[in-house]
C-alpha positions as CSV (number, residue, x, y, z in Angstrom):
1,X,30.6,-36.8,62.4
2,X,33.0,-38.8,64.5
3,X,35.8,-36.3,63.8
4,X,33.6,-33.4,64.9
5,X,32.7,-35.3,68.1
6,X,36.4,-36.0,68.8
7,X,37.3,-32.3,68.3
8,X,34.5,-31.3,70.7
9,X,35.8,-33.7,73.3
10,X,39.3,-32.3,72.9
11,X,38.3,-28.7,73.5
12,X,35.6,-29.5,76.2
13,X,38.1,-28.6,79.0
14,X,38.3,-25.1,77.7
15,X,34.7,-24.4,78.5
16,X,35.1,-25.3,82.2
17,X,36.0,-22.8,84.8
18,X,39.8,-22.2,84.9
19,X,41.7,-21.1,88.1
20,X,45.2,-21.7,86.8
21,X,45.7,-18.1,85.9
22,X,47.3,-19.2,82.6
23,X,46.7,-16.9,79.6
24,X,44.0,-18.1,77.2
25,X,46.4,-18.6,74.3
26,X,48.6,-20.8,76.5
27,X,45.6,-22.9,77.6
28,X,44.7,-23.5,74.0
29,X,48.3,-24.3,72.9
30,X,48.5,-26.8,75.7
31,X,45.3,-28.6,74.7
32,X,46.5,-28.7,71.0
33,X,49.9,-30.0,72.1
34,X,48.2,-32.7,74.3
35,X,46.0,-33.8,71.3
36,X,49.1,-34.0,69.1
37,X,51.0,-36.0,71.7
38,X,48.0,-38.4,72.1
39,X,47.9,-39.0,68.4
40,X,44.7,-37.2,67.5
41,X,46.7,-35.3,64.9
42,X,49.8,-37.0,63.6
43,X,52.9,-35.7,61.8
44,X,51.8,-34.2,58.5
45,X,48.1,-33.8,59.5
46,X,46.4,-30.6,58.8
47,X,44.9,-28.8,61.9
48,X,41.6,-27.1,61.8
49,X,41.8,-23.6,60.4
50,X,42.0,-20.6,62.6
51,X,38.4,-19.8,61.9
52,X,37.3,-23.3,62.7
53,X,39.3,-23.3,66.0
54,X,37.6,-20.0,67.0
55,X,34.2,-21.7,66.5
56,X,35.3,-24.9,68.3
57,X,36.7,-23.1,71.3
58,X,35.4,-20.2,73.5
59,X,38.3,-18.0,72.3
60,X,38.7,-15.2,69.9
61,X,40.4,-15.4,66.5
62,X,43.3,-13.4,68.0
63,X,43.8,-15.9,70.8
64,X,43.7,-18.8,68.4
65,X,46.3,-17.1,66.2
66,X,48.6,-16.5,69.1
67,X,48.3,-20.1,70.3
68,X,49.2,-21.5,66.9
69,X,52.1,-19.0,66.6
70,X,53.4,-20.4,69.9
71,X,53.4,-23.9,68.5
72,X,55.0,-22.7,65.3
73,X,57.8,-21.1,67.4
74,X,58.3,-24.3,69.2
75,X,58.6,-26.2,65.9
76,X,55.6,-28.4,66.7
77,X,53.4,-26.9,63.9
78,X,54.4,-25.6,60.5
79,X,52.4,-23.2,58.3
80,X,52.1,-23.6,54.6
81,X,51.0,-20.6,52.7
82,X,47.5,-21.0,51.3
83,X,47.1,-24.4,52.8
84,X,46.9,-24.0,56.6
85,X,48.7,-25.3,59.7
86,X,50.1,-28.8,59.9
87,X,51.8,-31.0,62.5
88,X,55.5,-30.9,61.8
89,X,56.9,-33.9,60.1
90,X,60.0,-34.1,62.3
91,X,59.1,-35.4,65.8
92,X,60.4,-32.9,68.4
93,X,59.3,-35.0,71.3
94,X,62.4,-36.2,73.3
95,X,62.0,-39.7,74.5
96,X,63.4,-40.7,78.0
97,X,64.9,-37.3,78.9
98,X,67.7,-37.6,81.5
99,X,68.2,-34.1,82.9
100,X,65.0,-32.3,82.0
101,X,62.6,-34.5,83.9
102,X,59.7,-32.7,85.4
103,X,57.0,-34.6,87.4
104,X,53.4,-34.5,86.3
105,X,50.6,-33.9,88.9
106,X,50.5,-37.5,89.8
107,X,54.0,-37.3,91.2
108,X,55.1,-40.4,89.3
109,X,55.0,-39.8,85.5
110,X,57.1,-37.2,83.7
111,X,55.9,-34.4,81.5
112,X,56.6,-34.6,77.8
113,X,59.4,-32.4,76.5
114,X,60.2,-31.2,73.0
115,X,63.6,-30.0,71.9
116,X,64.6,-27.6,69.1
117,X,68.2,-26.7,68.2
118,X,69.0,-23.0,67.8
119,X,72.7,-23.1,66.9
120,X,76.0,-25.0,66.8
121,X,79.3,-23.2,67.0
122,X,82.9,-23.5,68.0
123,X,83.9,-22.1,71.4
124,X,86.9,-19.9,71.5
125,X,86.3,-18.2,74.9
126,X,87.0,-19.5,78.4
127,X,84.3,-20.2,81.0
128,X,82.9,-22.8,83.3
129,X,83.3,-25.4,80.5
130,X,87.1,-24.9,80.4
131,X,87.8,-27.1,83.4
132,X,86.0,-30.0,81.8
133,X,87.8,-29.7,78.4
134,X,91.2,-28.2,79.1
135,X,92.8,-29.8,76.0
136,X,89.9,-29.5,73.5
137,X,91.4,-26.4,71.8
138,X,89.6,-25.7,68.5
139,X,87.6,-28.9,68.9
140,X,85.3,-27.5,71.6
141,X,81.8,-27.0,70.3
142,X,78.5,-25.6,71.8
143,X,75.0,-26.7,70.8
144,X,72.3,-24.4,72.0
145,X,68.8,-25.6,72.1
146,X,65.4,-24.9,73.7
147,X,63.5,-27.6,75.5
148,X,59.8,-27.0,75.8
149,X,58.1,-28.7,78.8
150,X,54.5,-29.7,78.2
151,X,53.9,-26.4,76.4
152,X,54.1,-24.8,79.8
153,X,57.6,-23.2,79.8
154,X,60.9,-23.3,78.0
155,X,64.3,-24.3,79.2
156,X,67.5,-23.0,77.6
157,X,70.2,-25.6,77.3
158,X,73.9,-25.1,76.3
159,X,75.6,-28.4,75.5
160,X,79.4,-28.4,75.4
161,X,81.4,-31.2,73.9
162,X,84.7,-32.1,72.3
163,X,83.9,-32.9,68.6
164,X,86.6,-35.6,68.6
165,X,84.6,-37.5,71.2
166,X,81.2,-36.9,69.7
167,X,81.7,-36.4,66.0
168,X,78.1,-37.2,65.0
169,X,76.7,-34.4,67.1
170,X,79.3,-32.0,65.6
171,X,78.5,-32.8,62.0
172,X,74.8,-33.8,61.8
173,X,72.3,-31.3,60.3
174,X,70.7,-29.1,62.9
175,X,67.3,-30.2,61.8
176,X,68.1,-33.9,62.5
177,X,69.0,-33.0,66.1
178,X,65.6,-31.6,66.8
179,X,63.8,-33.9,69.3
180,X,66.8,-36.1,69.5
181,X,67.9,-37.4,72.9
182,X,71.6,-36.9,72.7
183,X,72.0,-39.9,75.0
184,X,71.2,-42.2,72.1
185,X,74.0,-40.7,70.0
186,X,76.5,-40.8,72.8
187,X,75.7,-44.5,73.4
188,X,76.8,-45.3,69.9
189,X,79.9,-43.2,69.9
190,X,81.6,-44.0,73.2
191,X,83.9,-47.0,73.5
192,X,83.9,-46.7,77.3
193,X,80.9,-46.1,79.6
194,X,79.9,-42.9,81.4
195,X,80.8,-43.6,85.1
196,X,79.7,-40.5,86.8
197,X,77.3,-37.5,86.3
198,X,77.4,-34.4,88.4
199,X,74.6,-31.9,89.0
200,X,75.1,-28.5,90.6
201,X,72.3,-25.9,91.0
202,X,72.0,-22.3,92.0
203,X,69.6,-19.4,91.6
204,X,70.6,-16.8,89.1
205,X,69.2,-13.7,87.3
206,X,68.8,-14.3,83.6
207,X,70.7,-12.0,81.3
208,X,68.9,-10.5,78.3
209,X,69.9,-13.2,75.8
210,X,68.8,-16.1,78.1
211,X,65.5,-14.3,79.1
212,X,64.6,-13.7,75.4
213,X,65.2,-17.4,74.6
214,X,62.8,-18.7,77.2
215,X,60.2,-15.9,77.3
216,X,61.3,-14.5,80.6
217,X,62.2,-11.0,81.7
218,X,65.7,-9.7,82.0
219,X,67.0,-10.1,85.6
220,X,64.2,-12.5,86.4
221,X,65.4,-15.2,88.8
222,X,65.4,-18.8,87.9
223,X,67.3,-22.1,88.4
224,X,70.7,-22.6,86.8
225,X,71.8,-26.2,86.6
226,X,75.2,-27.5,85.5
227,X,75.5,-31.2,84.5
228,X,78.7,-33.0,83.6
229,X,79.1,-36.6,82.4
230,X,82.4,-38.2,83.1
231,X,84.3,-41.3,81.9
232,X,86.5,-42.3,84.8
233,X,87.9,-39.6,87.0
234,X,88.7,-36.8,84.6
235,X,87.6,-37.4,81.0
236,X,84.5,-35.4,80.3
237,X,81.9,-36.5,77.7
238,X,79.7,-33.4,77.9
239,X,79.1,-30.4,80.1
240,X,75.6,-28.8,80.0
241,X,74.0,-25.7,81.4
242,X,70.3,-25.4,81.9
243,X,68.4,-22.2,82.5
244,X,65.0,-23.0,84.0
245,X,62.4,-20.3,84.7
246,X,60.4,-20.3,88.0
247,X,57.8,-23.1,87.9
248,X,55.6,-25.1,90.3
249,X,56.7,-28.3,88.5
250,X,59.1,-30.5,90.4
251,X,62.5,-31.3,88.7
252,X,63.4,-34.9,89.3
253,X,67.2,-35.5,89.4
254,X,67.9,-39.2,88.7
255,X,70.0,-41.1,91.3
256,X,71.3,-43.7,88.8
257,X,73.4,-43.5,85.7
258,X,71.4,-43.6,82.4
259,X,70.9,-46.9,80.7
260,X,72.8,-46.5,77.4
261,X,72.9,-49.7,75.4
262,X,76.0,-49.5,73.2
263,X,75.5,-50.0,69.5
264,X,78.0,-51.8,67.2
265,X,80.2,-49.3,65.5
């Protein structure tokens, strides 16, 4: 009885008038994400069935299915054939994000973010990253990941590094990097501190590949942010590119260097 009451409380907001303009499936996926974040359903827990969710909420079965599919695509939920939908065992929530910090409505706290790695590859072409890693040669690597912000929108992130400087990120399994704040890995691998981080931003039109990754339209305008972490004047630890769709959320750029407690090697 208590579980039923808790479920009713979770979905009660969906019965109230909504003026956000958000699609129904997005409203439902947001509520599910918030419940998971709050610990109502923990890693490995089975979620209510699609049919049960259709009864618990004012939405159709099709809307429920699309909401769950959204969470599956984000890596938050996994489906097991014949058994149902479960909260993913690997925690995708990124603790203490440094660059992807979006303010909540209170203007103080930050929205939760969830990261999922798409690929890791060696970089053989030249680009904006070349100036930061002029001597990397065949050691230059790119990790591409998608960061979901509060189940509201996705950010595409391209993380460039010299594998000799950050060997763990270049060798770890991709699954183990999901939800990982790279800052914690960097803290354990550097023998000298990061002394400077730069942020440069501009408005760009997304190409087809970027647009598809974040659910935007080709040539849609959004924010392009470049961030580089430096050791001293010229040694680069990492260079990142962020592709952020139009949003009402405020992006907070930190004005101090991250606190990175160095671990014993």
